[in-house]
PDB file with one MODEL, atoms N, CA, C and O in Angstrom:
MODEL        1
ATOM      1  N   MET A   1     105.872 117.594  79.116  1.00  0.00           N
ATOM      2  CA  MET A   1     105.557 116.248  79.585  1.00  0.00           C
ATOM      3  C   MET A   1     104.100 116.161  79.999  1.00  0.00           C
ATOM      4  O   MET A   1     103.523 117.117  80.517  1.00  0.00           O
ATOM      5  N   LYS A   2     103.529 115.016  79.763  1.00  0.00           N
ATOM      6  CA  LYS A   2     102.144 114.804  80.153  1.00  0.00           C
ATOM      7  C   LYS A   2     102.063 114.326  81.604  1.00  0.00           C
ATOM      8  O   LYS A   2     103.055 113.887  82.186  1.00  0.00           O
ATOM      9  N   LEU A   3     100.876 114.420  82.164  1.00  0.00           N
ATOM     10  CA  LEU A   3     100.664 114.004  83.555  1.00  0.00           C
ATOM     11  C   LEU A   3     100.980 112.525  83.730  1.00  0.00           C
ATOM     12  O   LEU A   3     101.501 112.115  84.768  1.00  0.00           O
ATOM     13  N   LYS A   4     100.665 111.726  82.717  1.00  0.00           N
ATOM     14  CA  LYS A   4     100.934 110.295  82.797  1.00  0.00           C
ATOM     15  C   LYS A   4     102.422 110.031  82.982  1.00  0.00           C
ATOM     16  O   LYS A   4     102.802 109.134  83.734  1.00  0.00           O
ATOM     17  N   ASN A   5     103.250 110.785  82.319  1.00  0.00           N
ATOM     18  CA  ASN A   5     104.698 110.600  82.450  1.00  0.00           C
ATOM     19  C   ASN A   5     105.173 110.955  83.855  1.00  0.00           C
ATOM     20  O   ASN A   5     106.050 110.286  84.400  1.00  0.00           O
ATOM     21  N   TYR A   6     104.608 111.990  84.439  1.00  0.00           N
ATOM     22  CA  TYR A   6     104.970 112.347  85.809  1.00  0.00           C
ATOM     23  C   TYR A   6     104.543 111.254  86.792  1.00  0.00           C
ATOM     24  O   TYR A   6     105.286 110.907  87.710  1.00  0.00           O
ATOM     25  N   LEU A   7     103.349 110.723  86.588  1.00  0.00           N
ATOM     26  CA  LEU A   7     102.854 109.699  87.515  1.00  0.00           C
ATOM     27  C   LEU A   7     103.641 108.403  87.401  1.00  0.00           C
ATOM     28  O   LEU A   7     103.782 107.681  88.388  1.00  0.00           O
ATOM     29  N   GLU A   8     104.152 108.099  86.226  1.00  0.00           N
ATOM     30  CA  GLU A   8     104.935 106.872  86.061  1.00  0.00           C
ATOM     31  C   GLU A   8     106.255 106.939  86.810  1.00  0.00           C
ATOM     32  O   GLU A   8     106.813 105.900  87.162  1.00  0.00           O
ATOM     33  N   THR A   9     106.764 108.131  87.060  1.00  0.00           N
ATOM     34  CA  THR A   9     108.045 108.262  87.747  1.00  0.00           C
ATOM     35  C   THR A   9     107.911 108.195  89.266  1.00  0.00           C
ATOM     36  O   THR A   9     108.917 108.054  89.961  1.00  0.00           O
ATOM     37  N   ILE A  10     106.689 108.293  89.797  1.00  0.00           N
ATOM     38  CA  ILE A  10     106.480 108.235  91.242  1.00  0.00           C
ATOM     39  C   ILE A  10     106.432 106.776  91.682  1.00  0.00           C
ATOM     40  O   ILE A  10     105.669 105.982  91.132  1.00  0.00           O
ATOM     41  N   ALA A  11     107.229 106.434  92.651  1.00  0.00           N
ATOM     42  CA  ALA A  11     107.276 105.058  93.149  1.00  0.00           C
ATOM     43  C   ALA A  11     106.030 104.756  93.973  1.00  0.00           C
ATOM     44  O   ALA A  11     105.677 105.534  94.860  1.00  0.00           O
ATOM     45  N   GLY A  12     105.368 103.660  93.701  1.00  0.00           N
ATOM     46  CA  GLY A  12     104.215 103.237  94.477  1.00  0.00           C
ATOM     47  C   GLY A  12     102.928 103.950  94.144  1.00  0.00           C
ATOM     48  O   GLY A  12     101.976 103.887  94.922  1.00  0.00           O
ATOM     49  N   VAL A  13     102.866 104.631  93.002  1.00  0.00           N
ATOM     50  CA  VAL A  13     101.660 105.383  92.663  1.00  0.00           C
ATOM     51  C   VAL A  13     100.501 104.451  92.304  1.00  0.00           C
ATOM     52  O   VAL A  13      99.348 104.880  92.333  1.00  0.00           O
ATOM     53  N   SER A  14     100.769 103.222  91.975  1.00  0.00           N
ATOM     54  CA  SER A  14      99.699 102.290  91.600  1.00  0.00           C
ATOM     55  C   SER A  14      98.844 101.875  92.793  1.00  0.00           C
ATOM     56  O   SER A  14      97.789 101.269  92.610  1.00  0.00           O
ATOM     57  N   VAL A  15      99.275 102.188  93.997  1.00  0.00           N
ATOM     58  CA  VAL A  15      98.531 101.837  95.200  1.00  0.00           C
ATOM     59  C   VAL A  15      97.309 102.739  95.372  1.00  0.00           C
ATOM     60  O   VAL A  15      96.288 102.293  95.895  1.00  0.00           O
ATOM     61  N   TYR A  16      97.396 103.991  94.944  1.00  0.00           N
ATOM     62  CA  TYR A  16      96.333 104.966  95.170  1.00  0.00           C
ATOM     63  C   TYR A  16      94.998 104.594  94.529  1.00  0.00           C
ATOM     64  O   TYR A  16      93.964 104.747  95.179  1.00  0.00           O
ATOM     65  N   PRO A  17      94.972 104.115  93.288  1.00  0.00           N
ATOM     66  CA  PRO A  17      93.669 103.707  92.740  1.00  0.00           C
ATOM     67  C   PRO A  17      93.042 102.544  93.502  1.00  0.00           C
ATOM     68  O   PRO A  17      91.823 102.493  93.662  1.00  0.00           O
ATOM     69  N   ILE A  18      93.854 101.628  93.963  1.00  0.00           N
ATOM     70  CA  ILE A  18      93.341 100.479  94.712  1.00  0.00           C
ATOM     71  C   ILE A  18      92.771 100.927  96.055  1.00  0.00           C
ATOM     72  O   ILE A  18      91.699 100.477  96.460  1.00  0.00           O
ATOM     73  N   VAL A  19      93.481 101.807  96.735  1.00  0.00           N
ATOM     74  CA  VAL A  19      93.020 102.308  98.027  1.00  0.00           C
ATOM     75  C   VAL A  19      91.735 103.109  97.862  1.00  0.00           C
ATOM     76  O   VAL A  19      90.812 102.970  98.664  1.00  0.00           O
ATOM     77  N   SER A  20      91.667 103.943  96.833  1.00  0.00           N
ATOM     78  CA  SER A  20      90.458 104.741  96.631  1.00  0.00           C
ATOM     79  C   SER A  20      89.266 103.856  96.271  1.00  0.00           C
ATOM     80  O   SER A  20      88.146 104.132  96.700  1.00  0.00           O
ATOM     81  N   LEU A  21      89.486 102.807  95.497  1.00  0.00           N
ATOM     82  CA  LEU A  21      88.398 101.877  95.187  1.00  0.00           C
ATOM     83  C   LEU A  21      87.920 101.154  96.438  1.00  0.00           C
ATOM     84  O   LEU A  21      86.717 100.988  96.635  1.00  0.00           O
ATOM     85  N   LEU A  22      88.841 100.726  97.277  1.00  0.00           N
ATOM     86  CA  LEU A  22      88.458 100.048  98.518  1.00  0.00           C
ATOM     87  C   LEU A  22      87.694 100.979  99.450  1.00  0.00           C
ATOM     88  O   LEU A  22      86.726 100.560 100.085  1.00  0.00           O
ATOM     89  N   LEU A  23      88.117 102.236  99.538  1.00  0.00           N
ATOM     90  CA  LEU A  23      87.401 103.200 100.375  1.00  0.00           C
ATOM     91  C   LEU A  23      85.993 103.446  99.842  1.00  0.00           C
ATOM     92  O   LEU A  23      85.044 103.529 100.622  1.00  0.00           O
ATOM     93  N   PHE A  24      85.848 103.562  98.534  1.00  0.00           N
ATOM     94  CA  PHE A  24      84.531 103.767  97.945  1.00  0.00           C
ATOM     95  C   PHE A  24      83.623 102.573  98.207  1.00  0.00           C
ATOM     96  O   PHE A  24      82.468 102.749  98.593  1.00  0.00           O
ATOM     97  N   VAL A  25      84.129 101.368  98.003  1.00  0.00           N
ATOM     98  CA  VAL A  25      83.320 100.164  98.220  1.00  0.00           C
ATOM     99  C   VAL A  25      82.937 100.041  99.691  1.00  0.00           C
ATOM    100  O   VAL A  25      81.801  99.685 100.004  1.00  0.00           O
ATOM    101  N   ALA A  26      83.861 100.327 100.587  1.00  0.00           N
ATOM    102  CA  ALA A  26      83.562 100.252 102.021  1.00  0.00           C
ATOM    103  C   ALA A  26      82.501 101.273 102.404  1.00  0.00           C
ATOM    104  O   ALA A  26      81.561 100.939 103.126  1.00  0.00           O
ATOM    105  N   PHE A  27      82.632 102.512 101.935  1.00  0.00           N
ATOM    106  CA  PHE A  27      81.644 103.548 102.236  1.00  0.00           C
ATOM    107  C   PHE A  27      80.280 103.182 101.665  1.00  0.00           C
ATOM    108  O   PHE A  27      79.268 103.307 102.355  1.00  0.00           O
ATOM    109  N   PHE A  28      80.241 102.735 100.425  1.00  0.00           N
ATOM    110  CA  PHE A  28      78.980 102.354  99.788  1.00  0.00           C
ATOM    111  C   PHE A  28      78.316 101.203 100.534  1.00  0.00           C
ATOM    112  O   PHE A  28      77.099 101.206 100.719  1.00  0.00           O
ATOM    113  N   THR A  29      79.104 100.219 100.963  1.00  0.00           N
ATOM    114  CA  THR A  29      78.562  99.079 101.705  1.00  0.00           C
ATOM    115  C   THR A  29      78.012  99.517 103.060  1.00  0.00           C
ATOM    116  O   THR A  29      76.933  99.080 103.460  1.00  0.00           O
ATOM    117  N   ILE A  30      78.739 100.372 103.764  1.00  0.00           N
ATOM    118  CA  ILE A  30      78.285 100.835 105.076  1.00  0.00           C
ATOM    119  C   ILE A  30      76.993 101.633 104.953  1.00  0.00           C
ATOM    120  O   ILE A  30      76.074 101.444 105.749  1.00  0.00           O
ATOM    121  N   VAL A  31      76.912 102.516 103.972  1.00  0.00           N
ATOM    122  CA  VAL A  31      75.698 103.312 103.790  1.00  0.00           C
ATOM    123  C   VAL A  31      74.527 102.421 103.398  1.00  0.00           C
ATOM    124  O   VAL A  31      73.412 102.615 103.883  1.00  0.00           O
ATOM    125  N   THR A  32      74.766 101.454 102.531  1.00  0.00           N
ATOM    126  CA  THR A  32      73.699 100.534 102.125  1.00  0.00           C
ATOM    127  C   THR A  32      73.186  99.725 103.311  1.00  0.00           C
ATOM    128  O   THR A  32      71.977  99.565 103.478  1.00  0.00           O
ATOM    129  N   LEU A  33      74.093  99.217 104.127  1.00  0.00           N
ATOM    130  CA  LEU A  33      73.676  98.457 105.306  1.00  0.00           C
ATOM    131  C   LEU A  33      72.922  99.340 106.293  1.00  0.00           C
ATOM    132  O   LEU A  33      71.944  98.895 106.892  1.00  0.00           O
ATOM    133  N   TRP A  34      73.362 100.586 106.472  1.00  0.00           N
ATOM    134  CA  TRP A  34      72.672 101.504 107.382  1.00  0.00           C
ATOM    135  C   TRP A  34      71.249 101.761 106.899  1.00  0.00           C
ATOM    136  O   TRP A  34      70.310 101.760 107.695  1.00  0.00           O
ATOM    137  N   VAL A  35      71.090 101.981 105.599  1.00  0.00           N
ATOM    138  CA  VAL A  35      69.758 102.246 105.054  1.00  0.00           C
ATOM    139  C   VAL A  35      68.859 101.026 105.198  1.00  0.00           C
ATOM    140  O   VAL A  35      67.677 101.167 105.512  1.00  0.00           O
ATOM    141  N   MET A  36      69.392  99.846 104.976  1.00  0.00           N
ATOM    142  CA  MET A  36      68.581  98.634 105.054  1.00  0.00           C
ATOM    143  C   MET A  36      68.187  98.302 106.491  1.00  0.00           C
ATOM    144  O   MET A  36      67.133  97.706 106.715  1.00  0.00           O
ATOM    145  N   ARG A  37      69.016  98.678 107.474  1.00  0.00           N
ATOM    146  CA  ARG A  37      68.743  98.328 108.866  1.00  0.00           C
ATOM    147  C   ARG A  37      67.940  99.387 109.622  1.00  0.00           C
ATOM    148  O   ARG A  37      67.432  99.118 110.711  1.00  0.00           O
ATOM    149  N   THR A  38      67.822 100.587 109.053  1.00  0.00           N
ATOM    150  CA  THR A  38      67.107 101.657 109.728  1.00  0.00           C
ATOM    151  C   THR A  38      65.613 101.356 109.729  1.00  0.00           C
ATOM    152  O   THR A  38      65.050 100.959 108.709  1.00  0.00           O
ATOM    153  N   ASP A  39      64.980 101.550 110.879  1.00  0.00           N
ATOM    154  CA  ASP A  39      63.550 101.258 110.957  1.00  0.00           C
ATOM    155  C   ASP A  39      62.739 102.330 110.219  1.00  0.00           C
ATOM    156  O   ASP A  39      63.221 103.437 109.980  1.00  0.00           O
ATOM    157  N   LYS A  40      61.531 101.985 109.875  1.00  0.00           N
ATOM    158  CA  LYS A  40      60.701 102.839 109.032  1.00  0.00           C
ATOM    159  C   LYS A  40      60.266 104.127 109.738  1.00  0.00           C
ATOM    160  O   LYS A  40      60.037 105.139 109.076  1.00  0.00           O
ATOM    161  N   ASP A  41      60.149 104.106 111.051  1.00  0.00           N
ATOM    162  CA  ASP A  41      59.779 105.329 111.773  1.00  0.00           C
ATOM    163  C   ASP A  41      60.862 106.401 111.641  1.00  0.00           C
ATOM    164  O   ASP A  41      60.560 107.584 111.479  1.00  0.00           O
ATOM    165  N   THR A  42      62.100 105.982 111.712  1.00  0.00           N
ATOM    166  CA  THR A  42      63.202 106.927 111.543  1.00  0.00           C
ATOM    167  C   THR A  42      63.227 107.490 110.136  1.00  0.00           C
ATOM    168  O   THR A  42      63.460 108.685 109.952  1.00  0.00           O
ATOM    169  N   ILE A  43      62.991 106.651 109.143  1.00  0.00           N
ATOM    170  CA  ILE A  43      62.957 107.103 107.751  1.00  0.00           C
ATOM    171  C   ILE A  43      61.829 108.110 107.556  1.00  0.00           C
ATOM    172  O   ILE A  43      62.019 109.128 106.891  1.00  0.00           O
ATOM    173  N   LYS A  44      60.664 107.841 108.122  1.00  0.00           N
ATOM    174  CA  LYS A  44      59.541 108.779 107.987  1.00  0.00           C
ATOM    175  C   LYS A  44      59.852 110.104 108.661  1.00  0.00           C
ATOM    176  O   LYS A  44      59.483 111.161 108.150  1.00  0.00           O
ATOM    177  N   HIS A  45      60.531 110.058 109.809  1.00  0.00           N
ATOM    178  CA  HIS A  45      60.924 111.292 110.497  1.00  0.00           C
ATOM    179  C   HIS A  45      61.920 112.090 109.645  1.00  0.00           C
ATOM    180  O   HIS A  45      61.793 113.309 109.524  1.00  0.00           O
ATOM    181  N   ILE A  46      62.895 111.416 109.063  1.00  0.00           N
ATOM    182  CA  ILE A  46      63.912 112.087 108.260  1.00  0.00           C
ATOM    183  C   ILE A  46      63.313 112.674 106.988  1.00  0.00           C
ATOM    184  O   ILE A  46      63.704 113.764 106.571  1.00  0.00           O
ATOM    185  N   GLU A  47      62.379 111.976 106.370  1.00  0.00           N
ATOM    186  CA  GLU A  47      61.828 112.486 105.110  1.00  0.00           C
ATOM    187  C   GLU A  47      60.912 113.690 105.328  1.00  0.00           C
ATOM    188  O   GLU A  47      60.666 114.444 104.386  1.00  0.00           O
ATOM    189  N   LYS A  48      60.403 113.887 106.539  1.00  0.00           N
ATOM    190  CA  LYS A  48      59.538 115.032 106.818  1.00  0.00           C
ATOM    191  C   LYS A  48      60.295 116.232 107.385  1.00  0.00           C
ATOM    192  O   LYS A  48      59.689 117.281 107.605  1.00  0.00           O
ATOM    193  N   LEU A  49      61.582 116.111 107.625  1.00  0.00           N
ATOM    194  CA  LEU A  49      62.361 117.208 108.202  1.00  0.00           C
ATOM    195  C   LEU A  49      62.312 118.479 107.355  1.00  0.00           C
ATOM    196  O   LEU A  49      62.163 119.557 107.932  1.00  0.00           O
ATOM    197  N   PRO A  50      62.425 118.427 106.037  1.00  0.00           N
ATOM    198  CA  PRO A  50      62.375 119.695 105.278  1.00  0.00           C
ATOM    199  C   PRO A  50      61.031 120.400 105.358  1.00  0.00           C
ATOM    200  O   PRO A  50      60.965 121.604 105.112  1.00  0.00           O
ATOM    201  N   LEU A  51      59.972 119.702 105.690  1.00  0.00           N
ATOM    202  CA  LEU A  51      58.637 120.289 105.719  1.00  0.00           C
ATOM    203  C   LEU A  51      58.219 120.745 107.115  1.00  0.00           C
ATOM    204  O   LEU A  51      57.112 121.259 107.277  1.00  0.00           O
ATOM    205  N   ASP A  52      59.065 120.574 108.120  1.00  0.00           N
ATOM    206  CA  ASP A  52      58.692 120.924 109.482  1.00  0.00           C
ATOM    207  C   ASP A  52      58.531 122.414 109.710  1.00  0.00           C
ATOM    208  O   ASP A  52      57.790 122.819 110.605  1.00  0.00           O
ATOM    209  N   ASN A  53      59.194 123.226 108.938  1.00  0.00           N
ATOM    210  CA  ASN A  53      59.067 124.681 109.133  1.00  0.00           C
ATOM    211  C   ASN A  53      57.734 125.098 108.645  1.00  0.00           C
ATOM    212  O   ASN A  53      57.396 126.280 108.705  1.00  0.00           O
TER     213      ASN A  53
ENDMDL
END
């Protein structure tokens, strides 16, 4: 049997792709908003962290 046949027999399996898409969109939106709202001084500090040593 193929994996598709196993997944078709599980009740409610169609919910998982929807939930994972919503989680991805929520995470992407939160990260995008955080990046857009962060002030430039913080960004400059973060971008120089690898060179501090």
